[in-house]
Structures are given as C-alpha cells and as structure tokens.
KENU-666482 format. One record per residue: residue number from 1; residue in three letters; y, x, z of N, C-alpha, C in turn. Coordinates in steps of 0.2 Angstrom, whole numbers, padded with zeros to 4 digits. Example, Ala and Ser with C-alpha at 12.3 -4.5 7.8 and 13.67 -1.06 7.14 Angstrom:
BEGIN
   resi   resn    n.c2    n.c1    n.c3   ca.c2   ca.c1   ca.c3    c.c2    c.c1    c.c3
      1    ALA   -0028    0066    0039   -0022    0062    0039   -0016    0066    0039
      2    SER   -0011    0064    0035   -0005    0068    0036    0000    0064    0039
***
This chain:
BEGIN
   resi   resn    n.c2    n.c1    n.c3   ca.c2   ca.c1   ca.c3    c.c2    c.c1    c.c3
      1    MET    0439   -0602   -0698    0446   -0600   -0701    0448   -0606   -0706
      2    ASN    0454   -0608   -0706    0457   -0613   -0710    0459   -0610   -0717
      3    SER    0455   -0611   -0722    0457   -0608   -0728    0459   -0613   -0734
      4    LEU    0461   -0619   -0731    0464   -0624   -0736    0470   -0622   -0740
      5    LYS    0470   -0623   -0746    0476   -0622   -0750    0481   -0627   -0747
      6    ARG    0488   -0625   -0746    0493   -0630   -0744    0497   -0631   -0750
      7    VAL    0498   -0638   -0751    0503   -0640   -0756    0508   -0645   -0754
      8    ILE    0514   -0644   -0755    0520   -0648   -0754    0521   -0653   -0759
      9    VAL    0521   -0660   -0758    0521   -0665   -0763    0527   -0669   -0762
     10    ASP    0531   -0669   -0767    0537   -0674   -0767    0535   -0680   -0770
     11    PHE    0538   -0686   -0769    0537   -0692   -0771    0535   -0692   -0779
     12    LYS    0540   -0688   -0783    0539   -0688   -0790    0532   -0685   -0792
     13    LYS    0529   -0681   -0788    0523   -0678   -0790    0517   -0682   -0786
     14    LEU    0518   -0687   -0783    0513   -0691   -0779    0508   -0693   -0784
     15    THR    0501   -0693   -0783    0496   -0695   -0787    0492   -0701   -0783
     16    PRO    0488   -0705   -0787    0485   -0710   -0784    0480   -0708   -0779
     17    GLU    0477   -0702   -0780    0472   -0699   -0775    0476   -0698   -0768
     18    VAL    0481   -0694   -0769    0485   -0693   -0763    0488   -0699   -0759
     19    LEU    0490   -0704   -0763    0493   -0710   -0760    0487   -0713   -0756
     20    LYS    0481   -0714   -0759    0476   -0717   -0756    0474   -0713   -0750
     21    LEU    0474   -0707   -0750    0473   -0703   -0744    0478   -0705   -0738
     22    LEU    0484   -0705   -0740    0489   -0707   -0735    0488   -0714   -0732
     23    VAL    0487   -0719   -0737    0486   -0726   -0734    0479   -0726   -0730
     24    ASP    0474   -0722   -0732    0468   -0722   -0727    0469   -0719   -0721
     25    LYS    0473   -0714   -0720    0474   -0710   -0714    0480   -0714   -0710
     26    TYR    0484   -0717   -0713    0490   -0720   -0709    0490   -0728   -0712
     27    PRO    0485   -0732   -0710    0485   -0739   -0713    0490   -0743   -0710
     28    ASP    0493   -0741   -0704    0499   -0745   -0701    0505   -0741   -0702
     29    GLY    0505   -0736   -0707    0511   -0732   -0707    0511   -0726   -0703
     30    TYR    0515   -0721   -0704    0515   -0715   -0699    0520   -0716   -0694
     31    GLY    0519   -0713   -0689    0524   -0713   -0683    0528   -0706   -0682
     32    ASP    0532   -0706   -0678    0536   -0699   -0676    0531   -0694   -0675
     33    GLY    0526   -0695   -0671    0521   -0690   -0670    0517   -0687   -0675
     34    ASP    0517   -0691   -0681    0513   -0688   -0687    0518   -0684   -0692
     35    ILE    0524   -0684   -0690    0529   -0680   -0695    0529   -0673   -0693
     36    LEU    0528   -0669   -0698    0529   -0661   -0697    0536   -0659   -0700
     37    THR    0539   -0655   -0697    0546   -0653   -0699    0545   -0645   -0700
     38    PHE    0548   -0643   -0706    0548   -0636   -0707    0553   -0634   -0712
     39    LYS    0554   -0628   -0713    0559   -0626   -0718    0556   -0623   -0724
     40    ASN    0558   -0625   -0730    0555   -0623   -0736    0558   -0616   -0738
     41    ALA    0556   -0613   -0744    0558   -0606   -0746    0566   -0606   -0746
     42    LYS    0569   -0611   -0748    0576   -0611   -0748    0580   -0612   -0742
     43    GLY    0576   -0613   -0736    0579   -0614   -0730    0581   -0621   -0728
     44    GLU    0579   -0626   -0733    0580   -0633   -0732    0575   -0636   -0727
     45    ARG    0577   -0640   -0723    0573   -0644   -0718    0569   -0649   -0722
     46    ILE    0562   -0649   -0721    0558   -0654   -0724    0554   -0658   -0719
     47    GLU    0554   -0664   -0720    0549   -0668   -0715    0544   -0671   -0720
     48    ALA    0537   -0670   -0717    0532   -0672   -0721    0526   -0675   -0717
     49    VAL    0521   -0678   -0720    0515   -0680   -0716    0510   -0677   -0720
     50    GLU    0504   -0676   -0716    0499   -0671   -0719    0493   -0676   -0720
     51    VAL    0489   -0674   -0726    0483   -0677   -0728    0479   -0671   -0731
     52    SER    0472   -0672   -0730    0468   -0666   -0733    0462   -0669   -0737
     53    THR    0460   -0665   -0742    0454   -0666   -0745    0450   -0660   -0743
     54    GLU    0444   -0659   -0746    0439   -0653   -0744    0443   -0647   -0744
     55    ASP    0447   -0646   -0750    0450   -0639   -0751    0457   -0639   -0751
     56    ILE    0461   -0644   -0750    0468   -0644   -0751    0471   -0648   -0745
     57    LYS    0476   -0645   -0742    0480   -0649   -0737    0487   -0650   -0740
     58    TYR    0488   -0657   -0741    0494   -0659   -0744    0499   -0661   -0738
     59    LEU    0505   -0658   -0739    0511   -0660   -0735    0516   -0664   -0739
     60    VAL    0516   -0671   -0738    0519   -0676   -0742    0526   -0677   -0739
     61    LYS    0531   -0675   -0743    0538   -0676   -0741    0539   -0684   -0739
     62    ILE    0542   -0685   -0734    0544   -0692   -0732    0550   -0694   -0735
     63    SER    0550   -0700   -0738    0556   -0703   -0741    0555   -0711   -0740
     64    ALA    0561   -0714   -0741    0560   -0722   -0741    0556   -0724   -0747
     65    LYS    0556   -0721   -0753    0551   -0723   -0758    0544   -0722   -0756
     66    LEU    0542   -0717   -0752    0535   -0716   -0750    0533   -0722   -0745
     67    GLU    0538   -0723   -0740    0536   -0728   -0736    0535   -0735   -0739
     68    TYR    0539   -0737   -0744    0539   -0743   -0748    0532   -0743   -0752
     69    THR    0531   -0738   -0755    0525   -0737   -0759    0518   -0738   -0755
     70    MET    0518   -0735   -0749    0513   -0735   -0744    0512   -0743   -0742
     71    GLU    0517   -0746   -0740    0517   -0753   -0737    0515   -0758   -0743
     72    ASN    0516   -0756   -0749    0514   -0761   -0754    0508   -0758   -0758
     73    TYR    0504   -0754   -0756    0499   -0751   -0759    0493   -0756   -0761
     74    ASP    0491   -0756   -0767    0485   -0760   -0769    0481   -0755   -0774
     75    GLU    0475   -0753   -0771    0471   -0749   -0775    0470   -0751   -0783
     76    GLU    0470   -0757   -0784    0469   -0760   -0790    0474   -0758   -0795
     77    ASP    0480   -0757   -0792    0486   -0755   -0797    0485   -0749   -0800
     78    TYR    0480   -0745   -0798    0480   -0738   -0801    0473   -0737   -0804
     79    GLY    0469   -0743   -0805    0463   -0742   -0808    0463   -0739   -0815
     80    ASP    0468   -0740   -0819    0469   -0738   -0826    0471   -0731   -0826
     81    PHE    0472   -0727   -0821    0475   -0721   -0821    0470   -0716   -0818
     82    ALA    0471   -0709   -0820    0467   -0704   -0817    0469   -0703   -0810
     83    ALA    0465   -0701   -0806    0466   -0700   -0799    0472   -0694   -0798
     84    ASP    0472   -0690   -0802    0477   -0684   -0802    0483   -0685   -0806
     85    ASP    0485   -0692   -0808    0490   -0693   -0813    0497   -0695   -0809
     86    PRO    0502   -0690   -0809    0508   -0692   -0806    0512   -0698   -0809
     87    GLU    0510   -0699   -0815    0514   -0704   -0819    0512   -0711   -0817
     88    ALA    0506   -0712   -0813    0504   -0718   -0811    0508   -0721   -0805
     89    ILE    0511   -0717   -0801    0515   -0720   -0796    0522   -0721   -0798
     90    LEU    0524   -0727   -0798    0531   -0729   -0800    0536   -0729   -0795
     91    ASP    0542   -0727   -0796    0548   -0727   -0792    0548   -0735   -0790
     92    PRO    0549   -0736   -0783    0550   -0743   -0781    0555   -0747   -0785
     93    LYS    0561   -0744   -0787    0565   -0747   -0791    0562   -0750   -0798
     94    GLU    0558   -0745   -0801    0555   -0747   -0807    0550   -0753   -0806
     95    LEU    0546   -0752   -0800    0542   -0758   -0799    0545   -0764   -0798
     96    GLN    0551   -0765   -0795    0555   -0771   -0794    0557   -0773   -0801
     97    GLU    0559   -0769   -0805    0561   -0771   -0812    0555   -0774   -0816
     98    ALA    0549   -0771   -0815    0543   -0773   -0819    0542   -0780   -0816
     99    ALA    0542   -0781   -0810    0541   -0788   -0807    0546   -0793   -0809
    100    ASP    0552   -0791   -0810    0557   -0796   -0812    0556   -0797   -0819
    101    ASP    0553   -0793   -0823    0552   -0794   -0830    0546   -0799   -0831
    102    GLU    0541   -0799   -0826    0536   -0804   -0827    0538   -0811   -0825
    103    ASP    0543   -0812   -0822    0546   -0818   -0820    0549   -0822   -0826
***
C-alpha cells in the first residue's frame, strides 16, 4: 500500500532538497508524459511533476521559473543553505539581477 504523504509544492516553497530530486529525476528536463494534471481543492487545474523521498511524494507545480531553475541548477549554489530552506531558491529575475550586480 502506498502510504506516502503527498505535498503540493509551488515554486515559492521549493527547497534545495526538492530541486535536487527534480534535477536528478529529470536531468534533461521533463516531458509531456511526466506531467500530472489534477484539480486542487479550489477546482483550479494544476500541472505538476512528481518526485519522492522515502516518506513524501512531492507534486511540484510547473512554471517557467521552475524550468529555468532546473536548467541552470548547480548544487554548489545551495551549499550554504539547509536542504529544507525555501529561501535558498531565488526567483530567476532575482538571479539575473544578482548576476548583473556582479558585472
């Protein structure tokens, strides 16, 4: 029996741990066959990809921000953060501004 806790994760709540799981499972990005579609409690249509730990099944909502972050993933960027810290994952716009500031 599948007794994993199911957790829906929006980009704003993405942690380094879940991002690493996504990149490991979908190293070349996810395809149409990987996308799960369902309705949330409000009746809104949600598209997500699934990754799991031993005890939690994460359904990560798909967005352009997620795709960009997965494409540009570097594990070293998150070395100073806890694995469960949602503050570690920057919005791609913030990342670009930080890169511009370094120039």
